[in-house]
Every structure is written in C-alpha cells, then in structure tokens.
C-alpha positions as CSV (number, residue, x, y, z in Angstrom):
1,M,1.6,4.6,-0.3
2,T,1.8,7.8,1.7
3,R,5.4,8.9,2.1
4,A,6.7,10.8,5.2
5,V,9.6,13.0,6.0
6,W,11.3,12.8,9.4
7,V,13.9,15.4,10.6
8,K,16.7,14.4,13.0
9,A,17.0,16.9,15.8
10,D,18.7,15.2,18.7
11,D,21.7,16.4,20.7
12,T,24.1,15.1,17.9
13,V,23.1,18.1,15.8
14,G,24.0,20.8,18.4
15,D,22.7,22.6,21.5
16,W,19.0,23.4,22.0
17,D,19.2,26.6,19.9
18,D,20.5,24.5,17.0
19,R,17.9,21.8,17.5
20,R,15.1,24.3,17.9
21,A,16.1,25.9,14.6
22,R,15.8,22.5,12.8
23,I,12.5,21.8,14.5
24,T,11.1,25.2,13.6
25,A,12.2,24.7,9.9
26,A,10.5,21.3,9.9
27,L,7.3,22.7,11.2
28,E,7.2,25.5,8.7
29,A,8.0,23.1,5.8
30,G,5.3,20.6,6.7
31,V,7.5,17.7,7.9
32,D,5.7,14.7,9.4
33,W,8.0,13.7,12.2
34,V,10.9,15.0,14.3
35,L,13.3,12.6,16.0
36,V,14.6,14.1,19.3
37,D,15.9,13.1,22.7
38,E,13.5,12.3,25.5
39,D,14.2,15.5,27.4
40,D,13.1,17.6,24.4
41,V,9.7,16.2,23.9
42,D,7.8,18.8,25.9
43,R,9.8,21.6,24.3
44,V,8.9,20.4,20.9
45,R,5.2,20.3,21.8
46,E,5.4,24.0,22.8
47,L,6.8,24.8,19.3
48,G,3.9,23.4,17.3
49,E,1.8,20.4,16.2
50,I,4.0,17.6,14.8
51,N,4.6,13.9,15.4
52,V,7.4,13.4,17.9
53,A,9.6,10.4,18.1
54,A,12.1,10.2,21.0
55,F,15.3,8.3,21.4
56,R,15.4,6.1,24.6
57,T,19.0,5.8,25.7
58,D,19.1,5.5,29.5
59,G,18.0,1.9,29.9
60,D,14.8,3.1,31.8
61,V,11.5,1.9,30.4
62,T,9.7,5.1,31.3
63,L,8.9,6.0,27.7
64,V,7.8,2.5,26.8
65,D,5.4,2.0,29.8
66,D,4.2,5.5,30.0
67,A,0.6,4.6,29.7
68,E,0.3,4.5,33.5
69,S,2.2,7.7,34.0
70,D,0.6,10.8,35.5
71,D,2.2,13.0,32.9
72,G,-0.1,14.5,30.4
73,P,-0.1,13.4,26.7
74,E,1.9,16.5,25.7
75,T,5.0,15.2,27.6
76,R,4.9,11.8,25.9
77,P,6.3,11.1,22.4
78,D,4.2,9.6,19.6
79,A,6.9,6.9,19.2
80,V,9.9,5.7,21.1
81,V,13.1,4.8,19.2
82,V,15.8,2.5,20.4
83,G,19.3,2.1,19.0
84,K,21.0,5.4,19.9
85,D,24.0,4.8,22.3
86,G,23.2,1.1,21.9
87,E,23.6,-1.7,19.5
88,G,21.8,0.1,16.7
89,D,24.4,2.8,16.3
90,A,27.4,0.5,17.2
91,T,28.0,2.2,20.5
92,I,27.6,-1.3,21.9
93,D,28.8,-4.4,20.0
94,L,26.2,-6.5,18.4
95,P,25.7,-9.8,20.2
96,E,26.5,-12.9,18.2
97,D,23.0,-14.2,19.1
98,F,20.4,-11.5,18.5
99,S,18.1,-13.1,21.1
100,G,20.4,-11.5,23.7
101,S,20.1,-8.0,22.2
102,A,19.2,-5.3,24.6
103,D,17.7,-3.1,21.9
104,L,15.5,-5.9,20.6
105,S,14.4,-6.8,24.2
106,T,13.2,-3.2,24.6
107,L,11.3,-3.3,21.4
108,R,9.4,-6.4,22.6
109,R,8.1,-4.7,25.7
110,D,4.4,-4.1,25.9
111,G,3.1,-0.5,25.8
112,D,0.8,1.8,23.8
113,L,3.4,3.8,22.0
114,D,4.7,3.2,18.5
115,R,8.2,1.7,18.5
116,G,11.1,2.4,16.3
117,A,14.5,0.9,15.7
118,Y,17.5,3.0,14.7
119,V,20.2,1.1,12.9
120,R,23.4,2.3,11.2
121,I,24.1,-0.1,8.3
122,L,27.8,-0.7,8.9
123,G,27.9,-4.1,7.3
124,K,26.0,-7.3,6.6
125,E,25.5,-8.1,10.2
126,Y,23.8,-4.7,10.7
127,E,21.5,-5.4,7.8
128,R,20.5,-8.7,9.5
129,F,20.0,-6.8,12.8
130,A,17.7,-4.3,11.0
131,E,15.7,-7.2,9.5
132,T,15.3,-8.7,12.9
133,A,14.3,-5.4,14.5
134,A,11.7,-4.8,11.8
135,A,9.7,-7.8,13.0
136,E,9.1,-5.9,16.3
137,A,9.3,-2.2,15.2
138,D,6.5,0.0,13.7
139,H,9.3,2.1,12.2
140,T,12.7,0.9,11.2
141,I,15.2,3.7,10.6
142,V,18.2,2.6,8.6
143,V,21.2,5.0,8.1
144,G,23.6,3.9,5.4
145,E,27.2,5.1,5.5
146,D,27.2,4.7,1.7
147,W,24.1,3.6,0.0
148,T,26.0,2.9,-3.2
149,I,27.9,0.2,-1.3
150,I,25.2,-1.0,1.0
151,P,22.2,-0.9,-1.3
152,L,18.8,0.2,0.1
153,E,17.3,-2.3,-2.3
154,N,18.2,-5.2,0.0
155,L,16.2,-3.7,2.9
156,I,13.2,-2.6,0.9
157,A,12.9,-6.1,-0.6
158,R,13.3,-7.9,2.7
159,I,11.5,-5.8,5.2
160,G,9.6,-3.2,3.3
161,E,6.2,-4.9,3.8
162,E,6.5,-5.6,7.6
163,T,7.5,-2.2,8.9
164,D,7.6,1.5,7.9
165,L,11.1,1.7,6.5
166,V,12.7,5.0,7.1
167,A,15.9,5.7,5.2
168,G,18.5,8.2,6.5
169,V,19.4,10.9,4.0
170,T,21.2,14.2,4.0
171,S,19.6,15.9,1.0
172,A,16.4,16.2,-1.1
173,E,18.3,14.4,-3.9
174,E,19.0,11.4,-1.7
175,A,15.4,11.5,-0.5
176,K,14.2,11.3,-4.1
177,T,16.4,8.2,-4.7
178,A,15.2,6.6,-1.5
179,F,11.5,7.1,-2.5
180,E,12.2,5.7,-6.0
181,T,14.4,2.7,-5.2
182,L,13.0,-0.6,-6.6
183,E,10.0,1.5,-7.8
184,I,8.5,0.8,-4.4
185,G,10.8,3.0,-2.4
186,A,11.2,3.7,1.3
187,D,8.1,4.6,3.3
188,A,9.9,7.6,4.8
189,V,13.2,9.4,5.0
190,L,15.1,10.7,8.0
191,L,16.7,14.0,6.9
192,D,19.8,15.1,8.7
193,S,20.3,18.7,7.6
194,D,20.3,22.2,9.1
195,D,19.4,23.9,5.8
196,P,15.7,25.1,5.9
197,D,15.7,25.1,2.0
198,E,16.9,21.5,2.0
199,I,14.2,20.6,4.4
200,R,11.6,22.3,2.3
201,R,12.9,20.7,-0.9
202,T,12.7,17.2,0.8
203,V,9.0,17.9,1.6
204,E,8.4,18.8,-2.0
205,V,10.1,15.5,-3.1
206,R,7.7,13.7,-0.7
207,D,4.7,15.4,-2.1
208,E,5.8,14.7,-5.7
209,A,6.3,11.0,-4.8
210,D,2.7,10.7,-3.5
211,R,1.1,12.4,-6.4
212,E,-0.4,10.7,-9.4
213,S,0.2,11.6,-13.0
214,L,-2.9,11.5,-15.2
215,E,-3.2,10.7,-18.9
216,L,-5.3,13.5,-20.4
217,E,-7.0,13.2,-23.8
218,Y,-9.2,15.2,-26.1
219,A,-13.0,14.8,-26.6
220,E,-14.9,16.6,-29.4
221,V,-17.6,19.1,-28.6
222,T,-20.8,17.8,-30.2
223,E,-23.2,20.3,-28.7
224,I,-23.1,23.6,-26.8
225,E,-26.3,25.3,-25.8
226,R,-27.8,27.7,-23.3
227,A,-29.3,25.7,-20.4
228,G,-31.0,28.3,-18.2
229,S,-29.9,29.2,-14.7
230,A,-28.4,26.8,-12.1
231,D,-26.5,27.0,-8.8
232,R,-23.0,27.6,-9.9
233,V,-19.9,26.8,-7.7
234,C,-16.7,28.8,-7.6
235,V,-14.0,26.9,-5.7
236,D,-11.6,29.4,-4.1
237,T,-8.5,27.7,-2.9
238,G,-5.9,28.7,-0.4
239,N,-3.2,28.2,-3.0
240,L,-2.1,30.2,-6.0
241,L,-2.6,28.2,-9.2
242,D,-0.3,28.5,-12.3
243,H,-1.5,29.6,-15.7
244,D,-1.6,26.0,-17.0
245,E,-3.4,24.6,-14.0
246,G,-7.1,23.9,-13.3
247,M,-9.5,21.3,-12.0
248,L,-11.2,18.3,-13.5
249,V,-15.0,18.6,-13.3
250,G,-18.0,17.1,-15.0
251,S,-21.6,15.8,-14.9
252,M,-20.3,12.2,-15.5
253,S,-17.6,10.9,-13.2
254,R,-16.0,8.9,-16.0
255,G,-15.3,12.0,-18.1
256,L,-14.1,15.1,-16.3
257,V,-13.4,18.3,-18.3
258,F,-10.2,20.4,-17.6
259,V,-11.4,23.9,-16.4
260,H,-8.7,26.5,-16.1
261,A,-8.1,28.6,-13.0
262,E,-8.9,32.3,-13.4
263,T,-5.3,33.2,-13.9
264,A,-5.9,35.2,-17.1
265,E,-6.5,39.0,-17.1
266,S,-9.8,40.1,-18.5
267,P,-11.1,43.6,-19.5
268,Y,-14.1,42.9,-17.2
269,V,-12.6,41.5,-14.0
270,A,-9.2,41.1,-12.4
271,S,-7.5,37.7,-12.4
272,R,-8.2,35.4,-9.4
273,P,-5.5,32.8,-9.6
274,F,-6.8,31.0,-6.6
275,R,-10.2,30.3,-8.2
276,V,-11.8,27.8,-10.5
277,N,-15.3,28.5,-11.7
278,A,-16.1,24.8,-11.7
279,G,-19.7,24.4,-12.8
280,A,-23.1,23.5,-11.3
281,V,-23.6,22.0,-7.8
282,H,-24.3,18.4,-9.1
283,A,-21.0,18.1,-10.9
284,Y,-18.1,16.0,-9.8
285,V,-14.6,17.4,-9.0
286,R,-11.6,15.1,-8.7
287,T,-9.8,14.8,-5.3
288,P,-6.1,14.0,-4.5
289,D,-6.9,10.4,-3.4
290,G,-8.2,9.7,-6.9
291,G,-11.8,9.9,-5.8
292,T,-14.5,12.5,-6.6
293,K,-16.8,14.8,-4.6
294,Y,-19.9,16.7,-5.6
295,L,-19.2,20.4,-5.9
296,S,-22.1,21.0,-3.5
297,E,-20.2,18.9,-0.8
298,L,-17.1,21.0,-0.8
299,Q,-16.4,23.2,2.2
300,S,-13.5,25.1,3.7
301,G,-10.6,22.8,4.7
302,D,-11.3,20.1,2.1
303,E,-8.7,19.2,-0.4
304,V,-9.2,19.1,-4.2
305,Q,-6.9,18.0,-6.9
306,V,-5.2,20.5,-9.2
307,V,-3.9,19.3,-12.5
308,D,-1.8,20.9,-15.2
309,L,-1.9,20.4,-19.0
310,E,0.7,17.6,-18.8
311,G,-1.3,15.7,-16.3
312,H,0.8,16.5,-13.3
313,T,-1.3,16.8,-10.1
314,R,-1.1,18.4,-6.7
315,E,-3.5,19.1,-3.9
316,A,-5.0,22.4,-3.0
317,I,-6.9,23.4,0.2
318,V,-10.4,24.8,-0.3
319,G,-10.6,28.2,1.4
320,R,-14.2,29.1,0.4
321,V,-17.0,27.8,-1.8
322,K,-19.3,30.4,-3.5
323,I,-22.6,29.1,-4.7
324,E,-24.7,31.6,-6.8
325,Q,-27.4,31.3,-9.4
326,R,-26.0,32.0,-12.8
327,P,-26.8,31.3,-16.5
328,M,-25.2,28.1,-17.8
329,F,-24.1,26.3,-20.9
330,R,-24.5,22.6,-21.5
331,V,-21.4,21.2,-23.1
332,A,-21.7,17.7,-24.7
333,L,-18.6,15.8,-25.8
334,E,-17.8,12.6,-27.5
335,T,-14.6,10.6,-26.7
336,D,-12.5,8.8,-29.3
337,D,-14.3,5.5,-28.4
338,G,-17.7,7.0,-29.0
339,D,-18.7,7.6,-25.3
340,R,-20.7,10.8,-24.6
341,V,-20.1,12.9,-21.6
342,E,-21.4,16.3,-20.5
343,T,-20.9,19.2,-18.1
344,L,-22.6,22.5,-17.2
345,L,-20.4,25.6,-17.2
346,Q,-21.3,29.2,-16.5
347,N,-22.1,31.4,-19.5
348,A,-19.3,33.9,-18.9
349,E,-16.2,34.7,-20.9
350,T,-14.0,34.5,-17.8
351,I,-14.5,30.7,-17.7
352,K,-11.7,29.1,-19.8
353,V,-11.3,25.5,-20.9
354,A,-8.3,23.8,-22.4
355,T,-8.6,22.8,-26.1
356,S,-6.3,21.4,-28.7
357,D,-5.9,25.0,-29.9
358,G,-5.1,26.3,-26.5
359,R,-7.1,28.1,-23.7
360,K,-10.6,29.1,-24.9
361,A,-13.5,30.9,-23.3
362,V,-16.7,28.8,-22.8
363,T,-18.6,31.6,-24.7
364,D,-16.4,31.0,-27.8
365,L,-16.8,27.2,-27.9
366,E,-18.2,25.6,-31.1
367,A,-19.1,22.1,-32.2
368,G,-16.0,20.4,-33.4
369,D,-13.7,21.9,-30.8
370,E,-11.5,19.4,-28.9
371,L,-11.5,19.8,-25.1
372,T,-9.0,18.4,-22.7
373,L,-10.6,15.6,-20.7
374,Y,-9.7,13.0,-18.1
375,Y,-11.5,9.8,-19.0
376,E,-11.7,6.5,-17.1
377,D,-14.2,3.8,-18.0
378,T,-15.4,3.1,-14.5
379,A,-18.4,3.7,-12.3
380,R,-18.4,5.5,-9.0
381,H,-20.3,5.1,-5.8
382,F,-19.9,7.7,-3.1
383,G,-16.9,9.0,-5.0
384,E,-15.1,5.6,-5.1
385,A,-14.5,3.6,-8.3
386,V,-16.6,0.4,-8.3
387,E,-17.0,-2.6,-10.7
388,E,-20.6,-2.0,-11.4
389,S,-22.9,-1.0,-14.3
390,I,-24.1,2.6,-13.7
391,I,-25.8,4.6,-16.4
392,E,-25.2,8.4,-16.4
393,K,-26.8,10.5,-19.1
C-alpha cells in the first residue's frame, strides 16, 4: 500500500496569505494532495506541481461536469470533494433516508474527475453516512472529533477496501496512529496544521509507513581473489547517506551484499557520503519497490534502496552513475544453509563492506570473514520475484 498525505488549506484556515503559507509548506515537504476551495485551484497551480482536490459547496455542477468546459486543465482540480457546507460536515441535517441525500446525489453524477466525500464523524449515523458515501467516492475523508471515542478501526474494517480512506489528523503523531490502526491503517491522512515542521514530520511518517524492513544475515567469505578489470559502477545519489547506510548489491539476485556508502574519511580521498561504489555493471542493486535493477541500467532520476545495518530502508534518487574500468575482486560467500553467492567489487581500500566485526575495506577481506547479506530464496525475472527455477553461478 502506498500512503499519502493531504493538507487542508480551505478558507476555514484563514485568508489567502494563510492558505498560501500552508500550501507552500506542503509543496516543500513533499505532500501528495492539498484540499482547497474551488476559487483557489488556479492559484495553487501557480505555486507548484501537486494534486489538488477542491471542495464543491455552491450546488453548481461545474466542477463535476467540467470535461466539456473551455477552461484549461490548470484551472480544474484533480478531484472534487463534497460535504463542506453540506450534510458531510453537519451544516445540513442528514436525511433519514440516505437516498435523498444531496451530497450522495452529487457523488453519483457522471464526469471524469475523481470524487471525494468529506464527513465529520459526529456519531453512528455519520459513520453509516461515510460508509454509504464510500460506495460512490474515490476518496472518503473522515474527520473524527475524538478517535478514542469514535474508533477509526470501524471505518477501516468496513470501507477500507472500497475507497481510499483519508483520516483527518492534526499532528504527525496522530498520522502515525492512523497509518498503523488495525495493522492495515488508513490509505491517507488529511493534516490540519499551520506548522511547517508538523507537515514535514507527517510526510516522514508517511515515508516510514511505506518502507520495508529487511532481515539481514551474515554469510562467510569462502574465497576472495583478483578478477582482472571490469566496468565498475559508482552510484552517486542526490541524498546524503549516514555512516551506517549503504546499498545491497550482488551478482546473484538471491544474495545481495551490504556495501557501505563512502562516508568514511581516507588518507587518499575525501569522503563522498552521497556515493556507493557498488560493483560491476552486471550486478543487481535493490530498489525501493522490493525489486532489483542491473547497475548498468541505472540513470539519473531513478530510485534505489538505501539500507542501514538494522535493516531499515529508505529511497534515494540517483543523481549520476559513473562507469569506469577498474581492477576488481571476486568475493564468494556461503550462507548458513550452504548456498553460495558472489559479487565483484573494486580493488580499492575506499570500498567498505559490513562484517560481523564492523566496517572493513574490501582490500582487507579474508576467507572466514562474515559479511552482512540480504538473502531471499527466490528467482527473479526482469527484476521481479518469480516462482521459477533459475540457476545463477
């Protein structure tokens, strides 16, 4: 599941200067959506590239049926949301029979825009209203007055599979709870906060919720030998890597060796904490979606997975790939269950791998050393795991 962060920036948060400040903070933090009033859509487009959802509150169907409008796409939202100044936020009483609901009637109209329902959960009847709206809405935004009294669990269990469930929150801490509820969690959160730091922290919570955690293990070095020259790949990322971070690379996709980023100082060269000297062009590198790519395939703008020694992962953007002919070592390893995997790494003391005794230069490796490895007993085809017998040696 890919999580998302929305930021509420309609007229209830203040005048245009206040709304613009929120939207700017959202853009800078990497938020996925902003929820604004219809009149602000074009102004949001001028501020930057972001998904825009707009409240429809005037009873006009302009936003819903805008496919035939002469307005350019920049004046149209990516989604229209009903419920503000309506039944969803309790401005208008809920009808006893939901078939007579004005909000639901609007959701059912044809059109090419995504539709959203905005519902304040003020009691059981509003839970039922949200459930009914979810059958028509691409996005169902639910704002609880007190999620400890009106549990989010009910809504996740009942409608979580038929709509993108967006939970209203006021802090990153609340967002974390929303993403973790019932282990499944909400698909997204709608943050109502002016604090740029809170917006940034909420985006960080989103990213952490999407990231996998890997079980790393040790494999014993059985051979290390000079292997002649090969085309070596340095992956220069657009991100600064920490001292305990690196990438997972290897000649066999089932066994990827932890190679440290060049964060350590050397008497021969300055540290380059954005770089991993990853190995030869044929090798695999792990990607954030759990797949792999050949090092030779990487180019500027791609994403690669960064991992730390505890198995925590994050994504990094490739800024540059340097391919040069360099002398290499062949490193052969044996896992606990007797499988043999290998990789080629440059013969240079600046390339460090993680061992059971700590960080160690490739030039200092010996048979018997234990290297940190990510091992999965699966085959891959075009980077995707497949149930197939493939021999790599």
